[in-house]
SEMIPA-355960 format. One record per residue (C-alpha): residue number from 0; residue in one letter; y, z, x. Coordinates in steps of 0.001 Angstrom, whole numbers, padded with zeros to 6 digits. Example, Ala and Ser with C-alpha at 12.3 -4.5 7.8 and 13.67 -1.06 7.14 Angstrom:
<pts>
- 0 A -004500 007800 012300 .
- 1 S -001060 007140 013670 .
</pts>
This chain:
<pts>
- 0 X 000000 000000 000000 .
- 1 X 003622 -000480 001023 .
- 2 X 006287 002155 001645 .
- 3 X 007484 002103 -001972 .
- 4 X 003974 002592 -003321 .
- 5 X 003476 005511 -000931 .
- 6 X 006643 007139 -002231 .
- 7 X 005882 006623 -005909 .
- 8 X 002188 007484 -005970 .
- 9 X 001582 009869 -003058 .
- 10 X 002756 012953 -004954 .
- 11 X 000854 015926 -006305 .
- 12 X 003237 016263 -009271 .
- 13 X 003408 014161 -012453 .
- 14 X 003303 010442 -011690 .
- 15 X 004120 007270 -013663 .
- 16 X 001459 006147 -016116 .
- 17 X 002062 002573 -014959 .
- 18 X 003764 001285 -011826 .
- 19 X 004706 -002348 -011099 .
- 20 X 006981 -003818 -008450 .
- 21 X 008722 -007127 -007741 .
- 22 X 010291 -006996 -004240 .
- 23 X 012637 -003982 -004549 .
- 24 X 012660 -003716 -008373 .
- 25 X 010144 -001197 -009694 .
- 26 X 009001 -000811 -013312 .
- 27 X 007344 002397 -014472 .
- 28 X 006023 003785 -017735 .
- 29 X 006631 007545 -018021 .
- 30 X 005145 009818 -020693 .
- 31 X 005793 013272 -019256 .
- 32 X 009169 013961 -020833 .
- 33 X 012818 013400 -019953 .
- 34 X 013271 016508 -017773 .
- 35 X 010161 015723 -015748 .
- 36 X 011458 012179 -015145 .
- 37 X 014767 013541 -013850 .
- 38 X 012934 015920 -011525 .
- 39 X 010623 013168 -010310 .
- 40 X 013564 010823 -009630 .
- 41 X 015309 013492 -007551 .
- 42 X 012065 014100 -005678 .
- 43 X 011380 010461 -004657 .
- 44 X 014922 010181 -003253 .
- 45 X 014163 013003 -000790 .
- 46 X 010973 011525 000723 .
- 47 X 012426 008808 002972 .
- 48 X 015889 009000 004588 .
- 49 X 016641 005264 004340 .
- 50 X 015136 004480 000907 .
- 51 X 017290 005559 -002028 .
- 52 X 016644 004579 -005647 .
- 53 X 018817 004073 -008674 .
- 54 X 017347 004421 -012139 .
- 55 X 017772 002865 -015573 .
- 56 X 015895 004580 -018378 .
- 57 X 015321 003932 -022046 .
- 58 X 016267 007468 -023149 .
- 59 X 019958 007231 -022221 .
- 60 X 023068 006156 -024080 .
- 61 X 023392 003009 -021974 .
- 62 X 019930 001740 -022960 .
- 63 X 018834 003522 -026172 .
- 64 X 015211 002609 -026726 .
- 65 X 015299 -000388 -024400 .
- 66 X 015299 -001213 -020718 .
- 67 X 016054 -004477 -018837 .
- 68 X 013765 -005539 -015974 .
- 69 X 014550 -008777 -014128 .
- 70 X 015008 -011389 -016903 .
- 71 X 013132 -009405 -019577 .
- 72 X 014473 -006862 -022068 .
- 73 X 011802 -004363 -023160 .
- 74 X 012355 -002558 -026475 .
- 75 X 010428 000676 -027017 .
- 76 X 009941 001845 -030642 .
- 77 X 009543 005513 -031677 .
- 78 X 005904 004947 -032659 .
- 79 X 005063 003676 -029149 .
- 80 X 005156 -000040 -029918 .
- 81 X 007204 -002295 -027717 .
- 82 X 008352 -005889 -027663 .
- 83 X 009978 -008108 -025043 .
- 84 X 012603 -010832 -025069 .
- 85 X 014843 -012737 -022666 .
- 86 X 017542 -010736 -020888 .
- 87 X 020704 -012205 -019371 .
- 88 X 023089 -009876 -017581 .
- 89 X 026471 -009498 -019325 .
- 90 X 028260 -010360 -016067 .
- 91 X 026234 -013563 -015542 .
- 92 X 028353 -016712 -015587 .
- 93 X 027537 -019118 -018410 .
- 94 X 027135 -022037 -016022 .
- 95 X 024264 -024488 -015842 .
- 96 X 023932 -028232 -015199 .
- 97 X 026752 -029769 -017319 .
- 98 X 025799 -032406 -019856 .
- 99 X 028413 -034847 -018523 .
- 100 X 027353 -034489 -014873 .
- 101 X 026281 -037560 -012926 .
- 102 X 022587 -036689 -012994 .
- 103 X 019647 -038547 -014546 .
- 104 X 019138 -037798 -018234 .
- 105 X 015532 -036821 -017501 .
- 106 X 016757 -034053 -015222 .
- 107 X 019038 -032616 -017909 .
- 108 X 016188 -032614 -020384 .
- 109 X 013844 -030989 -017858 .
- 110 X 016361 -028243 -017099 .
- 111 X 016883 -027471 -020792 .
- 112 X 013171 -027554 -021573 .
- 113 X 012304 -025268 -018648 .
- 114 X 014868 -022702 -019819 .
- 115 X 013510 -022748 -023383 .
- 116 X 009984 -022302 -021995 .
- 117 X 011162 -019366 -019893 .
- 118 X 012660 -017743 -022985 .
- 119 X 009428 -018222 -024922 .
- 120 X 007188 -016912 -022143 .
- 121 X 009004 -013569 -021871 .
- 122 X 009107 -013074 -025670 .
- 123 X 006315 -011052 -027273 .
- 124 X 006724 -012046 -030941 .
- 125 X 008373 -014722 -033117 .
- 126 X 011464 -012613 -033853 .
- 127 X 012054 -011944 -030150 .
- 128 X 011401 -015602 -029351 .
- 129 X 014091 -016610 -031850 .
- 130 X 016623 -014286 -030227 .
- 131 X 015675 -015565 -026753 .
- 132 X 015915 -019254 -027621 .
- 133 X 019240 -018647 -029375 .
- 134 X 020628 -017308 -026105 .
- 135 X 019459 -020403 -024243 .
- 136 X 020871 -022615 -027006 .
- 137 X 024280 -020898 -026706 .
- 138 X 024226 -021243 -022903 .
- 139 X 023672 -024994 -023042 .
- 140 X 026179 -025464 -025858 .
- 141 X 028846 -023915 -023604 .
- 142 X 028009 -026559 -020997 .
- 143 X 028535 -029501 -023366 .
- 144 X 025019 -030155 -024686 .
- 145 X 024856 -031391 -028318 .
- 146 X 023263 -028931 -030732 .
- 147 X 021010 -031493 -032411 .
- 148 X 019635 -032644 -029074 .
- 149 X 018991 -029031 -028014 .
- 150 X 017064 -028384 -031221 .
- 151 X 014736 -031285 -030395 .
- 152 X 014145 -030028 -026856 .
- 153 X 013495 -026524 -028177 .
- 154 X 010860 -027861 -030581 .
- 155 X 009120 -029675 -027725 .
- 156 X 009143 -026479 -025656 .
- 157 X 007709 -024470 -028565 .
- 158 X 004964 -027026 -029087 .
- 159 X 004062 -026959 -025392 .
- 160 X 004147 -023160 -025276 .
- 161 X 001929 -022780 -028339 .
- 162 X -000546 -025269 -026861 .
- 163 X -000724 -023279 -023621 .
- 164 X -001206 -020066 -025617 .
- 165 X -004136 -021566 -027530 .
- 166 X -005658 -022723 -024241 .
- 167 X -005401 -019177 -022831 .
- 168 X -007186 -017739 -025885 .
- 169 X -010031 -020248 -025646 .
- 170 X -010459 -019624 -021913 .
- 171 X -009880 -015879 -021933 .
- 172 X -013166 -015138 -020159 .
- 173 X -012251 -017232 -017138 .
- 174 X -010925 -015348 -014130 .
- 175 X -007516 -017001 -014032 .
- 176 X -004098 -016273 -015433 .
- 177 X -002526 -019516 -014294 .
- 178 X -001040 -021953 -016739 .
- 179 X -003299 -025017 -016883 .
- 180 X -001892 -028173 -015384 .
- 181 X -003167 -031662 -015832 .
- 182 X -004391 -033161 -012581 .
- 183 X -001992 -035762 -011183 .
- 184 X -002900 -039371 -011715 .
- 185 X -004195 -040735 -008420 .
- 186 X -003197 -044265 -009299 .
- 187 X 000459 -043419 -009961 .
- 188 X 002931 -045140 -007625 .
- 189 X 006299 -043471 -007021 .
- 190 X 009449 -045349 -006040 .
- 191 X 012514 -043398 -004840 .
- 192 X 015832 -045011 -005744 .
- 193 X 019491 -043885 -005590 .
- 194 X 020854 -042733 -008947 .
- 195 X 023853 -044698 -010261 .
- 196 X 023979 -044039 -014005 .
- 197 X 021661 -043591 -016990 .
- 198 X 022087 -047168 -018220 .
- 199 X 020812 -048618 -014966 .
- 200 X 018053 -045979 -014871 .
- 201 X 016674 -047057 -018251 .
- 202 X 016737 -050729 -017250 .
- 203 X 014953 -050086 -013962 .
- 204 X 012325 -047901 -015669 .
- 205 X 011634 -050652 -018189 .
- 206 X 011414 -053291 -015455 .
- 207 X 008981 -051192 -013415 .
- 208 X 006730 -050570 -016419 .
- 209 X 006645 -054285 -017179 .
- 210 X 005441 -055004 -013631 .
- 211 X 002945 -052140 -013360 .
- 212 X 002431 -049283 -015869 .
- 213 X 001660 -046930 -012992 .
- 214 X 005046 -047443 -011333 .
- 215 X 007310 -044406 -011730 .
- 216 X 010856 -044142 -010391 .
- 217 X 012237 -040905 -008987 .
- 218 X 016005 -040780 -008674 .
- 219 X 018076 -039085 -006000 .
- 220 X 021801 -038657 -005457 .
- 221 X 022818 -038073 -001833 .
- 222 X 026469 -037580 -002796 .
- 223 X 026003 -033969 -003905 .
- 224 X 028633 -031317 -004545 .
- 225 X 027188 -029189 -001733 .
- 226 X 027834 -031924 000821 .
- 227 X 031423 -032168 -000419 .
- 228 X 032243 -028469 -000561 .
- 229 X 030241 -026841 002237 .
- 230 X 032462 -028331 004939 .
- 231 X 036202 -027735 005031 .
- 232 X 036957 -031256 006265 .
- 233 X 036732 -034220 003918 .
- 234 X 035546 -036359 006830 .
- 235 X 033016 -035115 009404 .
- 236 X 034606 -034291 012785 .
- 237 X 033960 -036815 015580 .
- 238 X 032395 -034013 017657 .
- 239 X 029660 -031957 016020 .
- 240 X 030471 -029098 018387 .
- 241 X 033919 -028883 016756 .
- 242 X 035906 -029822 019832 .
- 243 X 039188 -031693 019632 .
- 244 X 038132 -033624 022720 .
- 245 X 034483 -033873 023706 .
- 246 X 033720 -035639 026965 .
- 247 X 030107 -036273 025936 .
- 248 X 031072 -037862 022607 .
- 249 X 033731 -039922 024377 .
- 250 X 031181 -041125 026949 .
- 251 X 028783 -042798 024550 .
- 252 X 027238 -040122 022305 .
- 253 X 029764 -039945 019496 .
- 254 X 028629 -037275 017038 .
- 255 X 025400 -036553 018973 .
- 256 X 026610 -034199 021692 .
- 257 X 024620 -031262 020245 .
- 258 X 021262 -033071 020440 .
- 259 X 018590 -031020 022209 .
- 260 X 015273 -031672 023931 .
- 261 X 016048 -035148 025287 .
- 262 X 015612 -037505 028210 .
- 263 X 018948 -039125 029094 .
- 264 X 020480 -041719 031410 .
- 265 X 023931 -041484 033022 .
- 266 X 025649 -044607 034398 .
- 267 X 028679 -044834 036692 .
- 268 X 031261 -046805 034692 .
- 269 X 033357 -047682 037790 .
- 270 X 030397 -049366 039434 .
- 271 X 029383 -051063 036188 .
- 272 X 032827 -052669 035819 .
- 273 X 032975 -053841 039394 .
- 274 X 032300 -057468 040226 .
- 275 X 029150 -056663 042154 .
- 276 X 026020 -058565 041166 .
- 277 X 023866 -055473 041628 .
- 278 X 023049 -053257 038626 .
- 279 X 025174 -050100 038409 .
- 280 X 023720 -046877 039781 .
- 281 X 022148 -044625 037139 .
- 282 X 020672 -041169 036885 .
- 283 X 017774 -040162 034593 .
- 284 X 017260 -036520 033632 .
- 285 X 015929 -034227 030931 .
- 286 X 017166 -031061 029217 .
- 287 X 016115 -028796 026364 .
- 288 X 019697 -027573 025834 .
- 289 X 022514 -029358 024022 .
- 290 X 023041 -032515 025994 .
- 291 X 026779 -031900 026287 .
- 292 X 026096 -028827 028447 .
- 293 X 024073 -030864 030953 .
- 294 X 026514 -033768 030947 .
- 295 X 029445 -031416 031630 .
- 296 X 027508 -029961 034586 .
- 297 X 026978 -033424 036076 .
- 298 X 030650 -034244 035548 .
- 299 X 031777 -031019 037283 .
- 300 X 029432 -031756 040196 .
- 301 X 031335 -034996 040713 .
- 302 X 034777 -033383 040332 .
- 303 X 034058 -030329 042505 .
- 304 X 031997 -032290 045032 .
- 305 X 029117 -029828 044625 .
- 306 X 026934 -030206 047694 .
- 307 X 023447 -031727 047421 .
- 308 X 023913 -033050 043889 .
- 309 X 023470 -036713 042893 .
- 310 X 027034 -037184 041650 .
- 311 X 028637 -035476 044673 .
- 312 X 026769 -037866 046952 .
- 313 X 027700 -040871 044827 .
- 314 X 031393 -039924 044601 .
- 315 X 031604 -039225 048341 .
- 316 X 029926 -042503 049300 .
- 317 X 031268 -044942 046680 .
- 318 X 034490 -043420 045287 .
- 319 X 035876 -041052 047929 .
- 320 X 039479 -041528 046801 .
- 321 X 038822 -040809 043099 .
- 322 X 039428 -037315 041699 .
- 323 X 036775 -037430 038980 .
- 324 X 033858 -039669 038008 .
- 325 X 033803 -042100 035103 .
- 326 X 030415 -041792 033459 .
- 327 X 028625 -043031 030366 .
- 328 X 025566 -041384 028886 .
- 329 X 022725 -042536 026608 .
- 330 X 019729 -040760 025100 .
- 331 X 016486 -042470 026086 .
- 332 X 014100 -040283 024089 .
- 333 X 014044 -037185 021862 .
- 334 X 011030 -035058 022781 .
- 335 X 008837 -032401 021170 .
- 336 X 008412 -029901 023993 .
- 337 X 008737 -029378 027755 .
- 338 X 005628 -031364 028637 .
- 339 X 006767 -034283 026497 .
- 340 X 010173 -034234 028218 .
- 341 X 008722 -034135 031723 .
- 342 X 006325 -037002 031061 .
- 343 X 009007 -039115 029356 .
- 344 X 011397 -038459 032260 .
- 345 X 008779 -039462 034815 .
- 346 X 008015 -042683 032930 .
- 347 X 011714 -043533 032639 .
- 348 X 012262 -042962 036374 .
- 349 X 009240 -045111 037204 .
- 350 X 010339 -047969 034923 .
- 351 X 014127 -047895 035506 .
- 352 X 014227 -046942 039207 .
- 353 X 017560 -045045 038944 .
- 354 X 019419 -045091 042260 .
- 355 X 020904 -041604 041906 .
- 356 X 017557 -039869 041375 .
- 357 X 015253 -038247 043880 .
- 358 X 011670 -039150 042999 .
- 359 X 010622 -035616 043985 .
- 360 X 012581 -034103 041100 .
- 361 X 010043 -035125 038475 .
- 362 X 006335 -034989 037643 .
- 363 X 003931 -037163 039571 .
- 364 X 002190 -039762 037412 .
- 365 X -001469 -040150 038276 .
- 366 X -003150 -043394 037227 .
- 367 X -000286 -044482 034958 .
</pts>
């Protein structure tokens, strides 16, 4: 058992008649009187110094004869009977997918139907189910859904729920509490297309069915609100690291300076623009860090004339009068792990023969 179960049940005094838990929300049935419950609550808050409970009980003025737990309201009658219905917190915002949003009509119907099914599943009797579905109906009406259309979706949800209930009764002796699902059709073919509007969706669905009855379109919209609102800038910055000026982005990796686990090639731009017929000198390397960190290190080696580095030697021999190198960089391969990087680097050095590399800086290739 977990820490909460140890606290609730490892006591020699009166204990709950029933204990259930969902993450950090606990539900208990208590039949030992109001004073004993108060004493027990004070006791469990003294067992562990970092675990403190709050309590909602059905014998108080705030919840007379009823108690909310997650999305379910449990009503307890004086004779011991109880019933359940949907519970929505009073402070919850009445916001759900708007009816006039640019989403496929099937999605709106699925959202409404799933909410009606949720209301029916937590309701224990027809009267409670009516109250629960009325709450869902009011929620969707506030978001622009037509009442007549909602009534039709609610009827479909009720029909599906009653069918599942009959199935559970017929298969009560089976050791499963899962809602039965029809196995997916193996011959169904799915096509993913960008969503434009409902008119085009209906036309495409009809065209697909006329070609092959097993063709089913799934619609996606990449232009989501999250992509618009998560970032403060309307346009993505040229440097993903957030720099006003990024040397790596400016040297050939625009927007990719934070890429990790790569094999790269650096070329001397001064030598490449010269009129020499020989290919420009290059350097091939690998890094698991952001590539801009490694490129900045190579650049500083050339500026500071760091001894025994490829770019110090190149600047001293070919551009002794220049204060800083002019370099371009390209990613040759994105790798999975260190071994993949080392092998890819060795292959690139073998195939490209970079002049600025020392062949002893990489793995030896045997029989390749």
